[in-house]
N, C-alpha and C positions, 0 to 999 in steps of 0.2 A: 046422421042417419047410421052412420057404420059403426058408432057409440052405442043407438041404441039396438041394434043388431046386437053386436057383442055384450052386452047385458043381458039380454034376452036370453042367449044361450047358455048361460052359467059362466061366461070368461070373465075371469078376474087375475089383474096384475099382482105379480108377486110383491107385497109391499112389506112392511112395516111389521114386526110380530106381534101377535095378540096374546095378550098375558092373561088368563083368569084372574079374577079378582082375590081367589085366595091366596095366589102369589104375590100381593101386592105390596109383602113386606118379608123375604124369603132369607133362610138362614143356611150356608152349604155347609154342608156335613162331608168333611173328606181326608183321607188319611195324609194325601201329599198335597198342601198350598202351594205348592211350586210347579206342579206339572204343567204341562202347556193345556190339557183338557180345563184344569181349574180355572188358570188364568185367562182361556176364551172365555169360557163359560161366564164368569164373572164380569168381565169384559162385554160381552151381549145382553146379561140381564139386566145393567146397567143402561147399556143403550137403546133397551126396551123401556125403560122406564121403571123397572122394581126397584123397590129400594131394599138393599140388602142389610139386614139386622147385625147387630155387633156380636148378639148373644143368641143363642136358641131358643132362650124363655121369650125373647121379645118377636119372635116371629109368628107369619100368620100360616105359613108354609116351611116344610122342611125338605130340602132337595139333598138327599143323602149319596155320595160319590161312593158303591162299595168296592169298586173295585177300577185301578187306572194304571195302567203298564201299558207300556211302548217297547218292542224289542224288534230285531231281525234276526233272518235265518238266510242259510247260503241256497240259493235256486238252482245255479250250475256252477263248473268249475271247469277249467281246462284241462287240455291232456296232460300237463304237467301237476295237476292237481291243485291250481291253484282258483280261488274264488273268482268267478267273472260277473255273478249276478247274484244281487241282493233281495229280498224281501223286506221290506219296513211294516211292520201291523201294529196295531194299537186297537185296544180292547179295553171298554168301559163297563160296568156295571152299575145302574143306579135307579134310583126310585123318588116317588115324591109324594108328600102327607100331607094335610092340612088339617089338624086335630086329630076326627078320628077318621075322615074318611081320605081312602088313596088316590090322588088323582093321577097317577101314572105309576101302573106295577112295578115290581122290577124288571127292568129291562138291561138285556145283553146285548153290546153293537160291538163288531168289530169290523175294522176298516185296513183295506193294505193296500202297497203301493211297491214296485219293484222298480230297481234303477242297475245301470250294468256299473261294475267296477274296473277302475284301472289302478295296478298299483303303483304307477310314475305320476299318479294324478291324487294322491295321499289327502293331501290338504282341502283342495275341491269335494274332494266325494265324500269327506266328510262334514263338510257344508251341505253338500246337497241331500244328504242323509238327516242333518237336522230340520233342514227345511222341509223335506218330505214330511216329517213329524208335525211340527207344526202345521202344514197344510191339511194332513190329517184330521188332528185334531179340530181346525177350523171346519171341516165337514162332519166330523162328530155333533159338534154342536151346533151347526144347522140342521142336521136331522132330529138332536133334541128339541129343538126350540119351533122345530114343523110339530112334534108329536104333540109337543106342550098347545100349541097355537090349536090342533083338532079339540083340544078339551072342553 
């Protein structure tokens, strides 16, 4: 009874990503093939059943990453002018085409996270910053895949 009620109201569990058939064999064009976003996108597309093309000419769709950059900026400083809080940000710009049709117009996404900094814990904070960048890249990929699923 509950399942019938939930399905009648439009509720759906968030499950596997549905990839458009045009993206069956996709080429990822990227300026940096070692970036956290590129690596995570590649992994998630493969997990979703997309066959990644070895050459652009073999692809049914081209996923172009125009911009992929991450950095940090100081958010606050102590009375002695020492940074105490940083913001890590990650920006991507991408678009997807299949032949002459545009599957996704060029999109620009930026996500940020902040963390406190303690000069006595330099190694731990460096690792925390790296983990934040990877988490942001995973979140960006999730957003991109959700946009692809709605097409």
